[in-house]
C-alpha positions as a Markdown table, in Angstrom:
| # | Residue | x | y | z |
|---|---|---|---|---|
| 1 | Met | 14.2 | 60.1 | 21.5 |
| 2 | Asn | 13.7 | 58.6 | 18.0 |
| 3 | Thr | 15.1 | 55.3 | 16.7 |
| 4 | Asn | 18.1 | 57.1 | 15.0 |
| 5 | Glu | 19.1 | 58.9 | 18.2 |
| 6 | Phe | 18.8 | 55.7 | 20.2 |
| 7 | Ala | 21.0 | 53.9 | 17.8 |
| 8 | Leu | 23.6 | 56.7 | 17.9 |
| 9 | Thr | 23.6 | 56.7 | 21.7 |
| 10 | Leu | 24.0 | 52.9 | 21.8 |
| 11 | Leu | 26.9 | 53.1 | 19.3 |
| 12 | Ser | 28.5 | 55.8 | 21.4 |
| 13 | Gly | 28.3 | 53.7 | 24.5 |
| 14 | Ile | 29.9 | 50.8 | 22.7 |
| 15 | Lys | 32.8 | 53.0 | 21.5 |
| 16 | Asp | 33.3 | 54.3 | 25.0 |
| 17 | Phe | 33.5 | 50.7 | 26.3 |
| 18 | Leu | 36.0 | 49.7 | 23.6 |
| 19 | Thr | 38.1 | 52.8 | 24.3 |
| 20 | Trp | 38.0 | 51.9 | 28.0 |
| 21 | Ile | 39.4 | 48.4 | 27.3 |
| 22 | Gly | 42.3 | 49.9 | 25.3 |
| 23 | Val | 41.1 | 50.2 | 21.6 |
| 24 | Pro | 42.4 | 53.6 | 20.1 |
| 25 | Arg | 39.6 | 56.1 | 19.6 |
| 26 | His | 40.8 | 57.2 | 16.1 |
| 27 | Met | 40.4 | 53.6 | 14.9 |
| 28 | Leu | 36.9 | 53.3 | 16.3 |
| 29 | Asp | 35.8 | 56.6 | 14.5 |
| 30 | Lys | 36.7 | 54.9 | 11.2 |
| 31 | Leu | 34.6 | 51.8 | 12.0 |
| 32 | Asp | 31.3 | 53.4 | 12.9 |
| 33 | Glu | 29.4 | 51.7 | 10.2 |
| 34 | Ile | 31.0 | 48.3 | 10.8 |
| 35 | Leu | 30.4 | 48.5 | 14.5 |
| 36 | Phe | 26.8 | 49.5 | 14.0 |
| 37 | Leu | 26.3 | 46.5 | 11.6 |
| 38 | Val | 27.8 | 44.1 | 14.1 |
| 39 | Leu | 25.6 | 45.6 | 16.8 |
| 40 | Ile | 22.5 | 45.1 | 14.6 |
| 41 | Val | 23.4 | 41.5 | 13.8 |
| 42 | Val | 24.0 | 40.7 | 17.5 |
| 43 | Ile | 20.7 | 42.2 | 18.6 |
| 44 | Ala | 18.8 | 40.4 | 15.8 |
| 45 | Phe | 20.2 | 37.0 | 16.7 |
| 46 | Leu | 19.8 | 37.6 | 20.5 |
| 47 | Phe | 16.1 | 38.5 | 19.9 |
| 48 | Ala | 15.6 | 35.4 | 17.8 |
| 49 | Ala | 17.3 | 33.2 | 20.5 |
| 50 | Val | 14.9 | 34.6 | 23.1 |
| 51 | Val | 11.9 | 34.0 | 21.0 |
| 52 | His | 13.0 | 30.4 | 20.3 |
| 53 | Ala | 13.7 | 29.7 | 23.9 |
| 54 | Val | 10.3 | 31.1 | 25.0 |
| 55 | Ser | 8.3 | 29.2 | 22.3 |
| 56 | Val | 10.1 | 25.9 | 23.1 |
| 57 | His | 9.6 | 26.3 | 26.8 |
| 58 | Phe | 5.8 | 26.8 | 26.4 |
| 59 | Ala | 5.5 | 24.0 | 23.9 |
| 60 | Arg | 7.2 | 21.5 | 26.3 |
| 61 | Lys | 5.0 | 22.7 | 29.2 |
| 62 | Ile | 1.9 | 22.0 | 27.1 |
| 63 | Leu | 3.3 | 18.6 | 26.0 |
| 64 | Lys | 3.8 | 17.7 | 29.7 |
| 65 | Arg | 0.1 | 18.4 | 30.5 |
| 66 | Lys | -1.5 | 16.8 | 27.5 |
| 67 | Asn | -0.5 | 14.8 | 24.4 |
| 68 | Ala | -0.6 | 17.3 | 21.5 |
| 69 | Gly | 0.5 | 15.4 | 18.5 |
| 70 | Val | 1.1 | 18.5 | 16.3 |
| 71 | Leu | 3.3 | 20.2 | 19.0 |
| 72 | Asp | 5.3 | 17.0 | 19.4 |
| 73 | Thr | 5.9 | 16.9 | 15.6 |
| 74 | Leu | 6.9 | 20.6 | 15.6 |
| 75 | Val | 9.5 | 19.9 | 18.2 |
| 76 | Lys | 10.6 | 16.7 | 16.4 |
| 77 | Tyr | 11.4 | 18.6 | 13.2 |
| 78 | Gly | 12.8 | 21.7 | 15.0 |
| 79 | Val | 10.2 | 23.9 | 13.5 |
| 80 | Phe | 10.5 | 26.6 | 16.3 |
| 81 | Arg | 14.3 | 26.9 | 15.7 |
| 82 | Lys | 13.9 | 27.1 | 11.9 |
| 83 | Leu | 11.1 | 29.6 | 12.1 |
| 84 | Thr | 13.0 | 31.9 | 14.5 |
| 85 | Ala | 15.8 | 31.8 | 12.0 |
| 86 | Val | 13.6 | 34.1 | 9.8 |
| 87 | Ile | 13.6 | 36.8 | 12.5 |
| 88 | Pro | 17.3 | 38.1 | 12.3 |
| 89 | Pro | 17.3 | 39.0 | 8.6 |
| 90 | Leu | 14.0 | 40.9 | 9.1 |
| 91 | Ile | 15.5 | 42.9 | 12.0 |
| 92 | Val | 18.8 | 43.5 | 10.1 |
| 93 | Ser | 17.0 | 44.7 | 7.0 |
| 94 | Ala | 14.9 | 47.1 | 9.1 |
| 95 | Leu | 17.9 | 48.6 | 10.9 |
| 96 | Leu | 20.4 | 48.7 | 8.0 |
| 97 | Pro | 19.3 | 52.2 | 6.9 |
| 98 | Phe | 20.5 | 53.5 | 10.3 |
| 99 | Ala | 23.9 | 52.1 | 9.8 |
| 100 | Phe | 24.6 | 53.0 | 6.1 |
| 101 | Ser | 23.4 | 55.3 | 3.6 |
| 102 | Lys | 21.4 | 53.7 | 0.8 |
| 103 | Asp | 24.1 | 54.6 | -1.7 |
| 104 | Ser | 26.8 | 52.9 | 0.3 |
| 105 | Ala | 28.3 | 49.7 | -1.1 |
| 106 | Trp | 28.1 | 48.2 | 2.4 |
| 107 | Phe | 24.3 | 48.9 | 2.4 |
| 108 | Ile | 23.8 | 47.2 | -1.0 |
| 109 | Val | 25.9 | 44.1 | -0.2 |
| 110 | Gly | 24.4 | 43.9 | 3.3 |
| 111 | Asp | 20.8 | 44.2 | 2.0 |
| 112 | Lys | 21.4 | 41.5 | -0.6 |
| 113 | Val | 23.0 | 39.1 | 1.8 |
| 114 | Thr | 20.2 | 39.7 | 4.3 |
| 115 | Trp | 17.4 | 38.9 | 1.9 |
| 116 | Ile | 19.3 | 35.9 | 0.5 |
| 117 | Tyr | 19.6 | 34.6 | 4.1 |
| 118 | Phe | 15.9 | 35.3 | 4.7 |
| 119 | Phe | 14.8 | 33.2 | 1.7 |
| 120 | Ile | 17.1 | 30.4 | 2.6 |
| 121 | Ala | 15.8 | 30.3 | 6.1 |
| 122 | Leu | 12.2 | 30.6 | 4.7 |
| 123 | Ile | 12.8 | 27.5 | 2.5 |
| 124 | Val | 14.1 | 25.5 | 5.5 |
| 125 | Ser | 11.2 | 26.7 | 7.7 |
| 126 | Val | 8.5 | 25.9 | 5.1 |
| 127 | Asn | 9.9 | 22.5 | 4.4 |
| 128 | Ala | 9.9 | 21.7 | 8.2 |
| 129 | Ile | 6.3 | 22.9 | 8.4 |
| 130 | Leu | 5.2 | 20.8 | 5.4 |
| 131 | Asn | 6.9 | 17.7 | 7.0 |
| 132 | Thr | 4.9 | 18.4 | 10.1 |
| 133 | Val | 1.7 | 18.6 | 8.1 |
| 134 | Gly | 2.7 | 15.3 | 6.4 |
| 135 | Asp | 3.1 | 13.5 | 9.7 |
| 136 | Ala | -0.2 | 14.9 | 10.9 |
| 137 | Leu | -2.0 | 13.7 | 7.8 |
| 138 | Lys | -0.5 | 10.2 | 8.2 |
| 139 | Asn | -2.2 | 10.0 | 11.6 |
| 140 | Asn | -5.5 | 11.0 | 10.1 |
| 141 | Arg | -7.7 | 7.9 | 9.7 |
| 142 | Gln | -9.2 | 9.1 | 6.4 |
| 143 | Leu | -5.9 | 10.2 | 4.9 |
| 144 | Lys | -3.3 | 7.9 | 6.4 |
| 145 | Asn | -3.3 | 5.5 | 3.4 |
| 146 | Arg | -3.4 | 8.2 | 0.7 |
| 147 | Pro | -0.1 | 9.2 | -1.0 |
| 148 | Met | 0.1 | 12.5 | 0.9 |
| 149 | Lys | 3.9 | 12.4 | 1.0 |
| 150 | Gly | 3.9 | 12.9 | -2.8 |
| 151 | Phe | 1.7 | 16.0 | -2.4 |
| 152 | Ile | 3.9 | 17.4 | 0.4 |
| 153 | Gln | 7.0 | 16.9 | -1.8 |
| 154 | Ile | 5.3 | 18.6 | -4.7 |
| 155 | Phe | 4.6 | 21.7 | -2.6 |
| 156 | Gln | 8.2 | 21.6 | -1.3 |
| 157 | Val | 9.7 | 21.4 | -4.8 |
| 158 | Val | 7.4 | 24.2 | -6.1 |
| 159 | Phe | 8.1 | 26.5 | -3.2 |
| 160 | Thr | 11.9 | 25.8 | -3.3 |
| 161 | Cys | 12.0 | 26.6 | -7.0 |
| 162 | Val | 10.2 | 29.9 | -6.5 |
| 163 | Ala | 12.5 | 30.9 | -3.6 |
| 164 | Val | 15.6 | 29.9 | -5.7 |
| 165 | Ile | 14.4 | 32.1 | -8.6 |
| 166 | Val | 13.9 | 35.0 | -6.1 |
| 167 | Ile | 17.4 | 34.5 | -4.7 |
| 168 | Val | 19.0 | 34.5 | -8.2 |
| 169 | Ser | 17.0 | 37.6 | -9.1 |
| 170 | Ile | 18.4 | 39.3 | -5.9 |
| 171 | Leu | 22.0 | 38.4 | -6.9 |
| 172 | Ile | 21.7 | 39.6 | -10.5 |
| 173 | Asn | 19.5 | 42.6 | -9.5 |
| 174 | Lys | 16.7 | 41.6 | -11.9 |
| 175 | Ser | 13.0 | 41.2 | -11.4 |
| 176 | Pro | 11.9 | 37.5 | -10.7 |
| 177 | Phe | 9.3 | 37.8 | -13.5 |
| 178 | Asn | 12.0 | 38.7 | -16.0 |
| 179 | Leu | 14.0 | 35.7 | -14.8 |
| 180 | Ile | 11.1 | 33.4 | -15.2 |
| 181 | Thr | 10.5 | 34.7 | -18.7 |
| 182 | Gly | 14.1 | 34.1 | -19.6 |
| 183 | Leu | 14.0 | 30.5 | -18.3 |
| 184 | Gly | 11.9 | 29.7 | -21.4 |
| 185 | Ala | 15.1 | 29.3 | -23.3 |
| 186 | Phe | 16.2 | 26.5 | -20.9 |
| 187 | Thr | 12.9 | 24.6 | -20.9 |
| 188 | Ala | 14.3 | 21.7 | -22.9 |
| 189 | Val | 17.3 | 21.4 | -20.6 |
| 190 | Leu | 15.1 | 21.5 | -17.5 |
| 191 | Met | 12.8 | 18.9 | -19.0 |
| 192 | Leu | 15.8 | 16.6 | -19.5 |
| 193 | Val | 17.4 | 17.2 | -16.1 |
| 194 | Phe | 14.1 | 17.0 | -14.1 |
| 195 | Lys | 12.4 | 14.4 | -16.3 |
| 196 | Asp | 11.8 | 11.9 | -13.5 |
| 197 | Thr | 10.6 | 14.6 | -11.1 |
| 198 | Ile | 8.2 | 16.1 | -13.6 |
| 199 | Leu | 6.8 | 12.6 | -14.6 |
| 200 | Gly | 6.6 | 11.7 | -10.9 |
| 201 | Leu | 4.7 | 14.9 | -10.2 |
| 202 | Val | 2.1 | 14.2 | -12.9 |
| 203 | Ala | 1.9 | 10.5 | -12.0 |
| 204 | Gly | 1.5 | 11.4 | -8.3 |
| 205 | Val | -1.4 | 13.7 | -9.1 |
| 206 | Met | -3.1 | 11.0 | -11.2 |
| 207 | Ile | -2.5 | 8.2 | -8.6 |
| 208 | Ser | -4.1 | 10.3 | -5.9 |
| 209 | Glu | -6.9 | 11.8 | -8.0 |
| 210 | Asp | -8.0 | 8.3 | -9.2 |
| 211 | Asp | -7.3 | 6.6 | -5.9 |
| 212 | Met | -5.2 | 4.1 | -7.8 |
| 213 | Leu | -2.8 | 3.3 | -4.9 |
| 214 | Arg | -2.5 | 3.7 | -1.2 |
| 215 | Ile | 0.1 | 2.8 | 1.4 |
| 216 | Gly | -0.7 | -0.7 | 2.6 |
| 217 | Asp | -2.2 | -1.9 | -0.7 |
| 218 | Trp | -1.2 | -5.3 | -2.0 |
| 219 | Ile | -0.2 | -4.9 | -5.6 |
| 220 | Glu | 1.1 | -7.2 | -8.3 |
| 221 | Met | 3.3 | -6.0 | -11.3 |
| 222 | Pro | 5.0 | -9.1 | -12.8 |
| 223 | Gln | 6.9 | -7.1 | -15.4 |
| 224 | Asn | 8.8 | -5.3 | -12.5 |
| 225 | Gly | 9.0 | -8.3 | -10.2 |
| 226 | Ile | 6.5 | -6.7 | -7.7 |
| 227 | Asn | 4.1 | -8.8 | -5.6 |
| 228 | Gly | 3.8 | -7.3 | -2.1 |
| 229 | Ile | 2.7 | -4.4 | 0.1 |
| 230 | Val | 3.2 | -0.7 | -0.7 |
| 231 | Thr | 5.2 | 0.8 | 2.1 |
| 232 | Asp | 5.9 | 4.3 | 0.8 |
| 233 | Ile | 4.7 | 6.6 | -2.0 |
| 234 | Ser | 6.8 | 9.7 | -2.8 |
| 235 | Leu | 7.3 | 12.1 | -5.6 |
| 236 | Asp | 9.9 | 10.1 | -7.4 |
| 237 | Val | 9.6 | 6.5 | -6.1 |
| 238 | Val | 7.1 | 3.9 | -4.9 |
| 239 | Lys | 8.5 | 1.3 | -2.5 |
| 240 | Val | 7.0 | -2.2 | -2.3 |
| 241 | Gln | 7.9 | -4.9 | 0.2 |
| 242 | Asn | 7.5 | -8.2 | -1.6 |
| 243 | Phe | 6.4 | -11.3 | 0.4 |
| 244 | Asp | 9.9 | -12.6 | 0.3 |
| 245 | Asn | 10.9 | -9.4 | 2.2 |
| 246 | Thr | 12.8 | -7.9 | -0.7 |
| 247 | Ile | 12.2 | -4.2 | -1.4 |
| 248 | Val | 11.3 | -3.1 | -4.9 |
| 249 | Thr | 11.3 | 0.5 | -6.0 |
| 250 | Val | 9.6 | 1.8 | -9.1 |
| 251 | Pro | 9.0 | 5.3 | -10.4 |
| 252 | Pro | 5.3 | 6.4 | -10.0 |
| 253 | Tyr | 4.9 | 7.0 | -13.7 |
| 254 | Ser | 5.6 | 3.3 | -14.5 |
| 255 | Leu | 2.4 | 2.5 | -12.5 |
| 256 | Val | 0.4 | 5.0 | -14.6 |
| 257 | Ser | 1.9 | 4.1 | -17.9 |
| 258 | Gly | 1.8 | 0.3 | -17.3 |
| 259 | Ser | -0.7 | -1.9 | -15.6 |
| 260 | Phe | -0.8 | -3.5 | -12.2 |
| 261 | Val | -3.1 | -5.5 | -10.0 |
| 262 | Asn | -4.4 | -3.9 | -6.8 |
| 263 | Trp | -5.9 | -6.4 | -4.4 |
| 264 | Arg | -7.5 | -3.7 | -2.3 |
| 265 | Gly | -10.9 | -4.5 | -3.6 |
| 266 | Met | -10.5 | -8.1 | -2.3 |
| 267 | Ser | -9.3 | -6.8 | 1.1 |
| 268 | Glu | -12.2 | -4.5 | 1.5 |
| 269 | Ser | -14.8 | -7.0 | 0.3 |
| 270 | Gly | -16.5 | -9.7 | 2.3 |
| 271 | Gly | -14.2 | -12.5 | 1.2 |
| 272 | Arg | -11.3 | -13.8 | -0.9 |
| 273 | Arg | -12.1 | -16.0 | -3.9 |
| 274 | Ile | -11.5 | -19.7 | -4.1 |
| 275 | Met | -11.6 | -21.1 | -7.6 |
| 276 | Arg | -10.2 | -24.5 | -8.1 |
| 277 | Glu | -11.2 | -27.6 | -10.0 |
| 278 | Tyr | -10.5 | -31.3 | -10.4 |
| 279 | Thr | -10.8 | -33.2 | -13.7 |
| 280 | Leu | -13.0 | -36.3 | -13.4 |
| 281 | Lys | -13.0 | -39.3 | -15.6 |
| 282 | Leu | -15.9 | -39.2 | -18.0 |
| 283 | Asp | -16.5 | -43.0 | -18.1 |
| 284 | Tyr | -17.4 | -43.1 | -14.4 |
| 285 | Ile | -20.2 | -40.5 | -14.7 |
| 286 | Lys | -23.5 | -42.5 | -14.7 |
| 287 | Pro | -27.2 | -42.2 | -13.9 |
| 288 | Cys | -28.3 | -42.6 | -10.2 |
| 289 | Thr | -30.2 | -45.8 | -9.5 |
| 290 | Pro | -32.7 | -46.0 | -6.7 |
| 291 | Glu | -30.3 | -48.3 | -4.8 |
| 292 | Phe | -27.5 | -45.8 | -5.2 |
| 293 | Leu | -29.7 | -42.9 | -3.9 |
| 294 | Glu | -30.8 | -45.0 | -0.9 |
| 295 | Arg | -27.1 | -45.8 | -0.1 |
| 296 | Met | -26.1 | -42.1 | -0.4 |
| 297 | Lys | -28.9 | -41.1 | 2.1 |
| 298 | Asp | -26.7 | -42.7 | 4.7 |
| 299 | Phe | -23.6 | -40.7 | 3.6 |
| 300 | Asp | -24.8 | -37.3 | 4.8 |
| 301 | Thr | -27.9 | -36.0 | 6.6 |
| 302 | Glu | -28.3 | -32.8 | 4.6 |
| 303 | Leu | -27.7 | -34.8 | 1.4 |
| 304 | Ala | -30.4 | -37.2 | 2.4 |
| 305 | Gln | -32.8 | -34.3 | 2.8 |
| 306 | Phe | -31.8 | -33.0 | -0.6 |
| 307 | Ile | -32.5 | -36.3 | -2.2 |
| 308 | Ile | -35.9 | -36.7 | -0.5 |
| 309 | Glu | -36.8 | -33.1 | -1.6 |
| 310 | Lys | -35.8 | -33.8 | -5.2 |
| 311 | Gln | -37.7 | -37.1 | -5.2 |
| 312 | Lys | -40.8 | -35.4 | -3.9 |
| 313 | Gln | -40.5 | -32.7 | -6.6 |
| 314 | Ala | -40.2 | -35.4 | -9.3 |
| 315 | Ala | -43.2 | -37.3 | -7.9 |
| 316 | Asp | -45.2 | -34.0 | -8.1 |
| 317 | Gly | -44.1 | -33.4 | -11.6 |
| 318 | Lys | -41.8 | -30.5 | -10.8 |
| 319 | Thr | -38.4 | -30.3 | -12.3 |
| 320 | Val | -37.3 | -27.3 | -10.2 |
| 321 | Asn | -38.3 | -25.9 | -6.8 |
| 322 | Thr | -41.2 | -23.4 | -7.6 |
| 323 | Asp | -40.3 | -21.3 | -4.6 |
| 324 | Asn | -36.7 | -20.9 | -5.8 |
| 325 | Pro | -36.3 | -21.4 | -9.6 |
| 326 | Ala | -32.6 | -21.9 | -9.1 |
| 327 | Gly | -33.3 | -25.1 | -7.1 |
| 328 | Leu | -32.3 | -25.9 | -3.5 |
| 329 | Val | -28.6 | -26.0 | -4.3 |
| 330 | Asn | -26.4 | -26.7 | -7.2 |
| 331 | Gly | -26.7 | -30.3 | -8.3 |
| 332 | Thr | -29.3 | -32.9 | -9.2 |
| 333 | Ile | -30.1 | -36.5 | -8.4 |
| 334 | Asp | -30.0 | -37.6 | -12.0 |
| 335 | Thr | -26.3 | -38.5 | -12.1 |
| 336 | Asn | -23.7 | -39.3 | -9.5 |
| 337 | Leu | -21.8 | -36.2 | -10.6 |
| 338 | Gly | -24.9 | -34.1 | -10.1 |
| 339 | Leu | -25.3 | -35.6 | -6.6 |
| 340 | Leu | -21.6 | -34.8 | -5.9 |
| 341 | Arg | -22.2 | -31.2 | -6.9 |
| 342 | Ala | -25.2 | -31.0 | -4.6 |
| 343 | Tyr | -23.2 | -32.5 | -1.7 |
| 344 | Met | -20.2 | -30.1 | -2.2 |
| 345 | Thr | -22.6 | -27.1 | -2.3 |
| 346 | Leu | -24.1 | -28.2 | 1.0 |
| 347 | Tyr | -20.7 | -28.8 | 2.4 |
| 348 | Leu | -19.5 | -25.3 | 1.4 |
| 349 | Arg | -22.7 | -23.7 | 2.8 |
| 350 | Arg | -22.2 | -25.1 | 6.2 |
| 351 | His | -18.4 | -24.6 | 6.2 |
| 352 | Pro | -17.7 | -22.0 | 8.9 |
| 353 | Ser | -15.0 | -20.2 | 6.9 |
| 354 | Val | -16.9 | -19.8 | 3.6 |
| 355 | Ser | -18.8 | -16.6 | 3.1 |
| 356 | Arg | -22.5 | -17.0 | 2.8 |
| 357 | Glu | -23.1 | -13.5 | 1.4 |
| 358 | Leu | -20.9 | -13.9 | -1.7 |
| 359 | Leu | -21.4 | -16.1 | -4.8 |
| 360 | Leu | -21.1 | -19.9 | -4.1 |
| 361 | Met | -21.4 | -22.6 | -6.7 |
| 362 | Val | -20.0 | -26.0 | -7.8 |
| 363 | Arg | -20.1 | -26.2 | -11.6 |
| 364 | Thr | -18.7 | -28.2 | -14.5 |
| 365 | Leu | -16.5 | -26.6 | -17.2 |
| 366 | Ala | -16.0 | -27.5 | -20.8 |
| 367 | Pro | -14.8 | -31.2 | -21.3 |
| 368 | Thr | -11.1 | -31.7 | -22.1 |
| 369 | Gly | -9.0 | -34.5 | -23.4 |
| 370 | Asn | -8.4 | -35.5 | -19.8 |
| 371 | Gly | -12.1 | -35.6 | -18.7 |
| 372 | Leu | -14.7 | -33.2 | -17.2 |
| 373 | Pro | -13.4 | -30.4 | -14.9 |
| 374 | Val | -15.6 | -29.8 | -11.9 |
| 375 | Gln | -14.9 | -26.4 | -10.3 |
| 376 | Ile | -15.5 | -25.1 | -6.8 |
| 377 | Tyr | -16.2 | -21.3 | -6.8 |
| 378 | Cys | -16.7 | -19.6 | -3.5 |
| 379 | Phe | -15.2 | -17.0 | -1.2 |
| 380 | Ser | -13.2 | -17.5 | 2.0 |
| 381 | Ala | -14.5 | -15.2 | 4.8 |
| 382 | Asn | -11.0 | -15.1 | 6.2 |
| 383 | Lys | -8.7 | -13.0 | 3.9 |
| 384 | Asn | -5.5 | -13.6 | 5.8 |
| 385 | Trp | -3.2 | -15.4 | 3.3 |
| 386 | Pro | -2.1 | -18.4 | 5.5 |
| 387 | Ser | -5.6 | -18.9 | 6.7 |
| 388 | Tyr | -7.0 | -18.6 | 3.2 |
| 389 | Glu | -4.6 | -21.2 | 1.8 |
| 390 | Ser | -5.5 | -23.5 | 4.7 |
| 391 | Ile | -9.2 | -23.2 | 4.1 |
| 392 | Gln | -8.8 | -23.7 | 0.4 |
| 393 | Ala | -6.6 | -26.8 | 0.9 |
| 394 | Glu | -9.1 | -28.2 | 3.4 |
| 395 | Ile | -12.0 | -27.9 | 0.9 |
| 396 | Met | -10.1 | -29.4 | -2.0 |
| 397 | Glu | -8.8 | -32.3 | 0.1 |
| 398 | His | -12.3 | -33.1 | 1.3 |
| 399 | Phe | -13.6 | -32.9 | -2.3 |
| 400 | Val | -11.1 | -35.5 | -3.6 |
| 401 | Ser | -11.6 | -37.7 | -0.5 |
| 402 | Val | -15.3 | -38.2 | -1.1 |
| 403 | Leu | -15.1 | -38.9 | -4.8 |
| 404 | Pro | -15.0 | -42.7 | -4.4 |
| 405 | Ala | -18.2 | -42.6 | -2.3 |
| 406 | Phe | -19.9 | -41.2 | -5.3 |
| 407 | Glu | -18.1 | -43.7 | -7.6 |
| 408 | Leu | -16.2 | -41.0 | -9.3 |
| 409 | Tyr | -12.5 | -40.7 | -9.9 |
| 410 | Pro | -10.1 | -37.9 | -10.8 |
| 411 | Phe | -7.9 | -38.0 | -13.9 |
| 412 | Gln | -4.3 | -38.7 | -13.1 |
| 413 | Ser | -1.5 | -39.4 | -15.6 |
| 414 | Ala | -0.2 | -42.9 | -15.2 |
| 415 | Asp | 3.5 | -43.5 | -14.5 |
| 416 | Ala | 5.8 | -46.5 | -14.7 |
| 417 | Arg | 4.8 | -47.7 | -11.1 |
| 418 | Asp | 1.1 | -47.7 | -12.1 |
| 419 | Ala | 1.9 | -50.0 | -15.0 |
| 420 | Ile | 3.9 | -52.4 | -12.8 |
| 421 | Val | 1.2 | -52.5 | -10.1 |
| 422 | Ser | -1.5 | -53.1 | -12.8 |
| 423 | Gly | 0.5 | -56.0 | -14.2 |
| 424 | Leu | 1.0 | -57.6 | -10.8 |
| 425 | Ile | -2.8 | -57.3 | -10.1 |
| 426 | Glu | -3.7 | -58.8 | -13.5 |
| 427 | Ser | -1.3 | -61.7 | -13.0 |
| 428 | Gly | -3.1 | -62.8 | -9.8 |
| 429 | Lys | 0.1 | -64.4 | -8.7 |
| 430 | Ile | 0.9 | -62.1 | -5.8 |
| 431 | Asp | -0.7 | -61.2 | -2.5 |
| 432 | Leu | -2.2 | -57.7 | -2.9 |
| 433 | Ser | -1.3 | -56.9 | 0.7 |
| 434 | Ala | 2.3 | -57.0 | -0.4 |
| 435 | Ile | 1.8 | -54.1 | -2.8 |
| 436 | Ser | 1.9 | -50.7 | -1.2 |
| 437 | Gly | 0.1 | -47.7 | -2.6 |
| 438 | Ile | -3.0 | -49.4 | -4.1 |
| 439 | Pro | -5.9 | -46.9 | -4.0 |
| 440 | Trp | -8.1 | -47.9 | -1.0 |
| 441 | His | -11.3 | -47.5 | -2.9 |
| 442 | Thr | -10.3 | -50.2 | -5.5 |
| 443 | Leu | -10.5 | -53.0 | -2.8 |
| 444 | Arg | -13.8 | -54.5 | -1.9 |
| 445 | Pro | -14.5 | -56.6 | 1.2 |
| 446 | Glu | -16.4 | -59.2 | -0.7 |
| 447 | Lys | -14.8 | -62.2 | -2.4 |
| 448 | Asp | -14.7 | -63.0 | -6.0 |
| 449 | Lys | -16.2 | -66.2 | -7.5 |
| 450 | Ser | -13.0 | -68.2 | -7.0 |
| 451 | Gly | -12.7 | -67.0 | -3.4 |
| 452 | Ser | -9.1 | -66.2 | -4.1 |
| 453 | Gly | -9.3 | -62.7 | -2.6 |
| 454 | Pro | -10.8 | -59.2 | -2.7 |
| 455 | Val | -11.7 | -57.6 | -6.0 |
């Protein structure tokens, strides 16, 4: 028995059943084609339902035995259900010639509807598969921080556009290639309507190709109020969570057309830079006397070793360490400022949170009207923001606290209170212990010549 005979036998059985339940036979003879169409559709959807049930059953059995991430994602996005939706139109299209002649209006309409349904189901299925691929790529260690979502959306847009063109060509009974050629007249309109999408497509390719941005990067873009972590990169938008927990969204092409700071290099390096300075008063910088050097040997053990080494070099007629032309550390014993630079370099080198692999120096900058800036340049080994700020504050606080020991003082603009305190001290008519806020390093334990008090 061939397929046509089987279909006719099945149709005859259905008509006998409908006659048995009371439907007039003459009505059924007029509805042969409609009955056969209904039969085809029912069989097609029943077959798809069986395939879906079987595939989901086996997928869940596999998931119970082992953790298969891809299968779990397929179930999450309902890929099995969406894929089996492609089956009915294929079955209906194959069986339509048995129900209608190819010249029949029912055949032409049914064939068009069937293929339109097929391409719609195909769009939904392919999008679900691409979403599954996108989730799988996010879990890949090498690709999880790359803007893969943008690429997935590009494929989705391209495939959807092609499928829509095919659907329209089916409706108007024209070749898809002729339709694409005719779209040239609407290029300007399409460019206007899909401007952001097209620009986002180009920008997404550039961002990924040049590795300009990844999810998790800390970026700064002051012109757009951005200073935070990238949380999402898609075809038409980049989401950034600022450090005040606000969410800023910008189109990808604004990152390509403008400029932004990406702190990824700092995050991947061995440390985070510390670059701060204090401006010291010029008139307190002076040569080191032998007595001053002897006193400073008691200030710090490593500094004492530095002074002894430098004195030995000077006695041997060497101006630098021959084994290391750069010297032992930054600094000299010629001036109290040079000695301070040497001490701060030693302090930074033994600081547990300062990187020893990256550049470290204490240097002077160009003099200003306020004095001579002394800058600390080093890298914190801990790149966490709160820890970095704590380390930086600790170093700068220590810097300013040891200045009086080297008989150096930072520049600070005087205010009205400073003028009043200065006048009271100059008058000599008030007990200094009654004045609060006098710098501790301005008081000496010895008495002045009159014995009236500390100076």
